[in-house]
N, C-alpha and C positions, 0 to 999 in steps of 0.2 A: 788462550786457556782452552783445554780439551773439552769437548762437548759434554763429557760425562765425568768430569773431574770430581763432582760432588759425591761420587760413590766412595771417595776416600773418606769423606766425612761420616758416610754411613758405617763404614767399617770401624772407624774410631768411636763412633757413638755406641756401637754394640757392646764393645768391651771396655770402653772408657779409659783404659789403662794399657800401656804398652808393657808387656811383661818381658823380663830379662832372661831367666834360664831356670831349669829345673833339672834334678838328678834323682832318679828313683830306680828301684830294683823290682823287676818282675820275675818271680820264681818260676813261671811256666814258660815264658817266652824269652825276652831279650832285655839287655840293659841299654837304655838310651838317655842321653842328656838332651832336654828339649826346651825351647822358649814358648811363649804363648802370645799371640796377637789376635786381631779380629779376623773372623772367617765368615763365609756366606752362611753355612748352616747354623741354626740355633743350637744351644746346649741344653740338655735336660739332666737334672740331677738324679732323676730316677730312670737313668738309661737301661738298667738291668731289667726293668719291667716292661720295656718297650723297644726290644732289640730290632724288630722289623723297621723301625724308623731309619736305622742306619745300615742294616744288613739284611737283604732279601733272602739270604740263605737260611734265616732263622725262622721263616714262616712254617707253620705246621709242625713245630718241633715235638708235639706230643699228641695224644689221642683226643684232645679237646678243641672245641671251637673257643677261640680267644678274642675278647674284645677289649680295647684299652682307649682311654681318652685322657689327655693331659692338658693343663693350662698353666703357663708360666708367665709371670709378671716380674720383669727384671728392673733393677735400679728404682726401687720403690721411692717415691716422693719427687722424682724428676719428671718435668714435662716432656711429653712425647716419648716416654720410656718404651722399651720393647715389650711386646705382649704376643705370645705365641700360643696357638691352639693346634692340637694334633689329635686325630682320631683314626683308629686302625683296627682291622679285624683279619684274622687268619684261621686257617683250618687245615687239617690233613686230608688228602684224597688218595684213594687206592686205584692205581693204574697198572693193569697187567699183574707183574709179580712184585712190584715195588710200590713203596709209598711215595707221595709227592706232597707239596704243601702249596697252598694258594693264599693270596692275601690282597687286601685293598687298603689304601691309607689316603688321608687328606690332611694338609697342613695349611694353616693360615698365619703369617708371621708379619706383624705390623711393627715398624720401627720408624718412628717420626713420620716423614711424608712418604716412606717407602712401604709398599704392601707386596709380599711375596706369597703366592699360592702354589701349591703342588697337589695334584691328584695322581695316583699311581696305582698300577697293577703289578702283583708280585707272583712269582712261581719259583719253586725249589724242587729240584729232583734229588732223591735221597736213596742211599743204599748202605749196607751194613759194612763196617771196616774196623778191624782190630777191636772187636768187642763193643763198638759204639756205632753211631750213625754219622755219615758225612753228607752234607747237602751242598748243592751247587745252585745258587739263586740268581734270578734275573729280575730286574724291575724296569718297567716301561712307564714313564710318567709324562706329565704335561706341566711345564712351569708357566706361571702367569705373573708378569711383574708390572707394577703400577707405581708411578711417581706423581704425587699431587702437587704440581707446582704452584697452584693457587694459594698455597699455604706459606709460601716463601715471603720473607720480609727483607727486600733488597734495597740497598741504597740507590742503585741504579736500575730502574725497572727495565731498561732496554739491554741489560747485559745478555749477550747471546750465549754465554756459557750455561745459563740456567733457563729451563722452561718454566713459564709462569702459568701453564695450564696442565691439565691432567694428561700424561702420556703413559702408554702401556705397550707390552709386547708378550708374545708367547713362543714356546720353543719345546720341542720334544726333549725329554731327559732320560738317560739310560744309566742304570746302576747295576753292578754285579757283586755277589757275595760268596764266600766260602765259609762253611760253619760245621764244626764237629761237636757232637754231644756224646759223652761217655756217661758212666753211672753217677759219678759225683762231681764231674768237671766238664767245662766246655771252653771252646775257643773259636774265635772267628776273625776273618779278614774280609774287608769289602772296599769297593771304590764307589763313591757317590759321584754323580755327573761325569761318568766315564767318557762321554762324547764331548766334554767341555763346551757345553752350548753357549753360542753367542747370540744374545737377544737384542734385536733392534727395537728401540723405544722411540716412537715419533719418526721424524724424517731425518734427524741428525744425531741422535743419541743411540748408544748401544751399551749393553752390559755383558762383560765377559765373566762367566762362572767357572772357576778352576775345579779340576778334579780334586776330590777330597778323599784321602785314604784313611781307613778305620782299622783298628785292632782292638779286640775285646777278649777277655778271659775271665773265668770265675771258677769257684771251688765250693763245695759243700762239706764243711768240716764237722764231723759228728763227735759229740762229747759223750761222757759217761751217762749223763742225764739223757735219756732217749727223747725227751720232749724239746731239747734245746740244741741247736746248731749254730755254727758261726759261718757266715757266708761272704767271704771276701770277693771283690771283682774289681776289674780294671777297664777303663776305655781310654784309648789313645787315638788322636786323629791329628791330621795335617794336610795342608794343601800345597806343601813344598815352601811356603812362605811363612805360614802361621801355624802354631802348634798348640795343643791342649791335651793335658793328661788328667784324668779323674780317678782316684783311687778310694775305693769304698769298702767299708766293713759293716755288716749287720749282724746283730744277735736276734735269732729267730726262735720263738716259742711256738711249738705246733702240738696240739692235743685234739685228736680226731679232726673236726672241722674248724677248730678254733686256731687262729694264726694271729700272732702279734709280733711285731719287730721294732727295733730301734737301732740306729747306727749313725755313723759320721762318715763324711766323704772329705777328701782333701784334693785340691788342684794346685800343685806347686806354683808359687808366685802369683796365685790368682785368688783363691778363695777357700773357705772352710764351710762345710754344710752339715746340718743336723737333719736326720730323717726319722720318721715315726709313721707307723701304720699298722693295719691288720685287717682281718676279715669280719665284715659286719653284715650280718643277714645275707650271706652268700656273695657279697660284693667286696672286693679288695679295694681298701682306701688308703692312700698314702699322702703325706704331706712333708715338704722339706723347705728349709730356709737356708739360703746361700748368704754367707757374710764375706764380703770382699776384704782381702788383706791389704788393700791400698789405703789411701787417706780418707776414703769414704766412711761416713758414719755407720754404725751398726744397724741403724734404722733404714739405711739405703740399700739393703740387700735384695734378694730375689726370692719371691714366693712361688711355690709350685705345688700343684695338686694333680694327683694321678688316680683314676678310677679304672678297675679292670674287672672283668667277669669271665669265668670259664664255665662251660657246660659240656657234659659227655656227648659223644657223637657215635653213632652206629655206622661203621664203615662198609657194612654190607657183606663182609666175609667172616664167617663163623670163627670165632676165636681169635681173630687177628687183632681185636682191640681190647683184649682182656689182659692188659698189662698195666703195671702201675706208672702213673705219670712221673716223669723224671724232670719236669720243668722246674728250674730253680728261680724262686721268686723271693 
């Protein structure tokens, strides 16, 4: 038996269900039929509010400093269920005649006896193109992997395929991203784990992390009522073996500094999600509940909470930051 064959159980545990296929239509990009199975990166239902998590090209996308924190508890009611925390911050900076964006992020993902941690620095170079802004992003991170073998309950304690102690390993992680922002729409492509890091854990075990490709897009649809907009968005990802698509629609009410929204999201052959949130005392608060379309009970879904805060920044050049934010939240 391979020394790290138990990673298969980890992938099965994350998604619980081997998904068959999905067919969807993307009006901005392409038409793709795709299946869904387990992947290394965790999924967030509020992906549209935390784009730097999967695309470094999106950092510094407007004139504000942006802080975001998210916590997801998946498969509620199951023992050792996945729990993921993410914290990130990004801001624009002015270099010579162009804007750039910088960011920093931290993730802690715990799944059973596995713990995955990542700390990353992000940079995006930006310039004007076709009436919008295009960004080229780079992310340099450090992955830290831990497996707590002391929690294993084995029939044969001497089985060499499983470590019965805590083992860990670290590796540099590189990601790249391309992001385009126009007045009412955006789109992005990115590659997480572009260097496909191989992490050695202990003396005999190793974990191969595959490249994961992301595509995202979104639009801000204005209605006759100036206070109400519809904001559809989509996130698609694959590592070449496993696939997942999230299609989301939100109805957003905005009146001066008051913002409230409600929406739904659908991941074909995977789950349906309800979302609700708004701006409370200057802090954006959102909650979502993901209901799996498999045989799981409705009470065994996933809870997710996201907090974000934006504040204006003086970029040091007169008049350069006097434009309306076009960040779509």
